[in-house]
C-alpha positions as CSV (number, residue, x, y, z in Angstrom):
1,M,-85.5,28.9,237.5
2,S,-85.3,26.2,234.9
3,S,-81.8,24.6,234.3
4,S,-80.3,21.3,233.8
5,F,-77.3,20.1,235.7
6,D,-74.9,17.2,235.2
7,S,-75.1,14.7,238.0
8,G,-71.6,13.2,237.4
9,K,-68.6,13.3,239.7
10,G,-66.0,16.0,240.0
11,T,-63.7,16.8,237.1
12,G,-60.4,16.4,239.0
13,K,-58.2,18.3,241.4
14,A,-56.8,20.8,238.9
15,D,-60.2,21.9,237.7
16,E,-61.4,22.1,241.4
17,A,-58.4,24.3,242.2
18,V,-59.4,26.7,239.4
19,R,-63.0,26.8,240.7
20,V,-61.8,27.5,244.3
21,Q,-59.6,30.4,243.0
22,T,-62.6,31.8,241.1
23,A,-64.8,31.6,244.2
24,D,-62.1,33.4,246.2
25,S,-61.9,36.1,243.5
26,T,-65.7,36.5,243.7
27,C,-65.4,37.4,247.4
28,N,-62.7,39.9,246.6
29,A,-64.8,41.5,244.0
30,A,-67.7,41.8,246.4
31,A,-65.5,43.4,249.0
32,A,-64.2,45.9,246.5
33,L,-67.8,46.9,245.7
34,T,-69.2,47.0,249.2
35,G,-70.8,50.4,249.9
36,K,-71.2,51.4,246.2
37,D,-74.5,51.8,244.4
38,S,-75.5,48.9,243.8
39,S,-88.9,32.3,206.5
40,R,-87.1,32.3,209.3
41,R,-88.9,35.6,209.0
42,Q,-92.3,34.0,209.2
43,F,-91.4,32.0,212.2
44,L,-90.0,35.0,214.0
45,Q,-93.0,37.1,213.2
46,L,-95.3,34.4,214.5
47,T,-93.4,34.0,217.7
48,V,-92.3,37.5,218.5
49,G,-95.8,38.6,219.8
50,S,-96.0,35.9,222.4
51,T,-92.4,36.4,223.5
52,L,-92.9,40.1,224.1
53,V,-96.0,39.5,226.1
54,G,-94.0,37.5,228.6
55,A,-90.9,39.6,228.4
56,A,-91.9,43.2,228.1
57,T,-95.7,43.6,227.7
58,V,-95.1,45.5,224.5
59,A,-98.1,46.1,222.3
60,G,-98.4,47.0,218.6
61,M,-95.2,45.4,217.4
62,E,-93.9,46.8,214.1
63,L,-91.0,45.7,212.0
64,A,-89.1,48.8,210.8
65,G,-86.9,48.9,207.8
66,A,-83.6,47.1,208.0
67,R,-80.7,49.2,209.3
68,P,-77.3,49.3,207.6
69,L,-75.2,46.4,208.9
70,L,-72.5,47.3,211.3
71,A,-68.9,46.4,210.9
72,Q,-67.9,45.5,214.5
73,S,-64.3,46.3,213.9
74,N,-65.3,50.0,213.4
75,L,-67.0,50.3,216.7
76,S,-65.4,51.7,219.9
77,P,-66.3,50.1,223.2
78,D,-68.6,53.0,224.0
79,A,-70.2,52.8,220.6
80,A,-70.8,49.1,221.0
81,L,-72.5,49.6,224.3
82,Q,-74.6,52.4,222.7
83,E,-75.7,50.0,219.9
84,L,-77.0,47.6,222.5
85,M,-78.9,50.3,224.3
86,D,-80.3,51.7,221.0
87,G,-81.6,48.2,220.2
88,N,-83.2,47.9,223.6
89,R,-85.1,51.2,223.0
90,R,-86.3,49.8,219.7
91,F,-87.4,46.6,221.6
92,I,-89.3,48.7,224.2
93,S,-91.0,50.8,221.5
94,G,-92.0,47.7,219.4
95,R,-90.1,48.9,216.3
96,L,-87.7,46.0,215.7
97,T,-85.3,46.0,212.7
98,S,-83.3,42.8,213.3
99,F,-85.8,40.5,211.7
100,E,-85.4,42.3,208.4
101,E,-81.6,41.7,208.5
102,D,-81.6,37.9,208.9
103,L,-81.4,37.0,205.2
104,T,-79.0,39.7,204.4
105,I,-76.6,38.5,207.2
106,L,-76.9,34.9,206.0
107,K,-76.0,36.0,202.5
108,Q,-72.8,37.6,204.0
109,K,-71.6,34.1,204.9
110,T,-72.0,34.1,208.6
111,I,-72.0,30.4,208.2
112,D,-68.2,30.7,207.7
113,K,-67.3,33.3,210.2
114,Q,-68.8,35.5,213.0
115,E,-68.0,39.1,213.8
116,P,-70.1,40.0,216.9
117,F,-69.6,43.5,218.3
118,A,-70.7,42.7,221.9
119,S,-70.7,39.9,224.4
120,V,-73.4,39.3,227.0
121,L,-73.3,37.2,230.1
122,A,-76.9,36.5,230.9
123,C,-79.0,34.2,233.1
124,A,-80.3,31.0,231.6
125,D,-83.9,32.2,232.4
126,S,-86.2,31.6,229.5
127,R,-87.7,35.1,230.0
128,V,-84.4,36.8,229.0
129,P,-84.2,36.6,225.2
130,V,-80.9,38.4,224.8
131,E,-80.8,39.0,221.0
132,L,-84.5,40.0,220.9
133,L,-84.4,42.5,223.8
134,F,-81.4,44.2,222.1
135,D,-82.9,44.0,218.6
136,Q,-79.9,42.2,217.3
137,S,-79.7,39.4,214.7
138,I,-77.5,36.5,213.7
139,G,-73.8,37.1,214.2
140,H,-74.1,40.4,216.2
141,V,-74.0,39.3,219.8
142,F,-71.8,36.6,221.5
143,V,-74.0,35.2,224.2
144,T,-73.0,33.1,227.3
145,R,-75.7,32.0,229.6
146,V,-75.8,30.3,233.0
147,A,-78.3,30.5,235.9
148,G,-77.6,33.5,238.0
149,N,-75.2,35.0,235.3
150,V,-72.3,33.9,237.4
151,V,-68.6,33.9,236.4
152,T,-66.9,30.5,236.2
153,P,-63.7,29.3,234.5
154,E,-65.8,28.2,231.5
155,I,-67.6,31.5,231.3
156,I,-64.3,33.4,231.5
157,A,-62.8,31.3,228.7
158,S,-65.8,31.9,226.5
159,L,-65.7,35.7,227.0
160,E,-62.0,35.8,226.5
161,Y,-62.5,34.0,223.2
162,G,-65.2,36.5,222.3
163,A,-63.0,39.5,223.1
164,A,-59.6,38.4,222.0
165,V,-60.4,36.2,219.0
166,L,-63.8,37.5,217.7
167,G,-63.2,41.1,218.5
168,T,-66.2,42.0,220.7
169,E,-65.8,45.6,222.1
170,V,-68.0,45.4,225.1
171,I,-69.0,42.7,227.7
172,L,-72.4,43.2,229.4
173,V,-73.0,41.2,232.6
174,M,-76.8,41.3,232.9
175,G,-79.0,40.3,235.8
176,H,-82.8,40.4,235.6
177,A,-85.9,40.9,237.7
178,N,-87.2,38.0,239.7
179,C,-84.1,35.9,239.1
180,G,-84.7,32.4,240.5
181,A,-81.1,31.6,241.1
182,V,-80.7,34.8,243.3
183,K,-83.9,34.1,245.0
184,A,-82.9,30.5,245.8
185,T,-79.6,31.7,247.2
186,I,-81.3,34.2,249.5
187,Q,-83.6,31.6,250.8
188,A,-80.8,29.0,251.1
189,K,-83.3,26.1,251.1
190,E,-82.3,22.6,250.4
191,V,-82.6,21.8,246.7
192,P,-82.1,18.7,244.6
193,G,-79.1,17.7,242.6
194,Q,-76.3,20.2,242.1
195,I,-78.5,23.4,242.0
196,S,-76.9,24.5,245.2
197,A,-73.5,24.7,243.4
198,L,-74.7,28.2,242.3
199,Y,-75.0,29.5,245.9
200,P,-71.4,30.2,246.6
201,H,-71.1,32.4,243.5
202,I,-74.1,34.5,244.4
203,Q,-73.7,34.5,248.2
204,P,-71.4,37.6,248.2
205,A,-74.2,39.6,246.7
206,V,-76.6,38.3,249.3
207,D,-74.2,39.3,252.0
208,Q,-74.0,42.7,250.5
209,A,-77.6,43.5,249.6
210,G,-79.9,40.7,250.8
211,P,-82.6,39.9,251.4
212,D,-83.9,42.4,248.9
213,L,-84.2,40.5,245.7
214,E,-83.7,43.4,243.2
215,A,-80.9,44.9,245.2
216,T,-79.2,41.5,245.5
217,T,-79.6,40.8,241.8
218,K,-78.0,44.2,240.9
219,A,-75.2,43.6,243.3
220,N,-74.6,40.2,241.9
221,A,-74.3,41.6,238.3
222,K,-71.8,44.2,239.5
223,I,-69.8,41.6,241.5
224,Q,-69.6,39.3,238.5
225,A,-68.5,42.1,236.2
226,A,-65.8,43.1,238.7
227,L,-64.7,39.5,238.9
228,L,-64.3,39.4,235.1
229,R,-62.1,42.4,235.2
230,Q,-59.9,40.9,237.9
231,A,-59.8,37.2,237.2
232,S,-59.0,37.3,233.5
233,T,-55.5,38.6,232.4
234,V,-56.8,38.7,228.8
235,I,-59.8,40.9,229.7
236,A,-57.7,43.0,232.1
237,G,-55.1,43.7,229.4
238,M,-57.7,44.7,226.8
239,L,-59.3,47.0,229.4
240,K,-56.0,48.7,230.1
241,E,-55.5,49.2,226.3
242,K,-59.1,50.6,226.1
243,K,-60.0,48.0,223.5
244,L,-62.8,46.6,225.7
245,K,-65.5,47.7,228.1
246,V,-67.0,45.5,230.9
247,V,-70.3,46.8,232.4
248,A,-73.1,45.4,234.6
249,G,-76.7,45.8,233.7
250,Y,-80.2,44.9,234.9
251,Y,-83.2,43.8,232.8
252,D,-86.7,44.5,234.0
253,I,-88.8,41.7,232.5
254,G,-92.0,43.7,233.2
255,T,-91.0,46.8,231.2
256,G,-88.4,45.4,228.9
257,V,-85.9,48.1,230.0
258,V,-82.2,47.4,230.4
259,T,-80.4,49.7,232.8
260,I,-76.6,50.0,232.9
261,L,-75.4,49.7,236.5
262,G,-71.7,50.7,235.8
């Protein structure tokens, strides 16, 4: 796991209270889930091969013709999730279309605005290239990343902004194979700096499914997704109105396949 962490002092009692409340909500989410199943174009073409070798062992990459651009406001939550999964299938098969869309999207003035159709909370791991593995381009996916794909007040605020202001229709909380943050929490070894600050967020998943790494990673994704549904009144309200969908997923870095966990 490669991450950088500030070494400064605490941010004050008020912020600490929010973080304690979030940690408590994490435990509640875990309890609720216990027992359930767990050019720019030239540059991209030069780098995509090496990226895929590390991410999905995909051979014979082809760039298919550009797809019609989607208007995110016309997508239902289910359709938004389907668009992500269709993109993942293109990624697995090596028939990417997103690279052909870049210049078109730029011409449509994404410099002035953004209209993503989906939000993804992913791990900071360098082997998890979110836009690439869903075959999406500039302005399509609102991405938040933190080691262990854990929910914090800052992550909640970001995803609320994506849903309530930008209009994203689905939030995918995605864990991945061989996650260093989950592995470190299972091992509970002494670590330098503030890396251990991740442990309390992931510990409920360890309690539920540890020490199996894959099972714990999947449990963590489901717990964090449940926490989003519970801890954010904005997200909860949009879910109730069926304007938004929150799901957990798991990315296999060996095959490139993303599986929806529920």
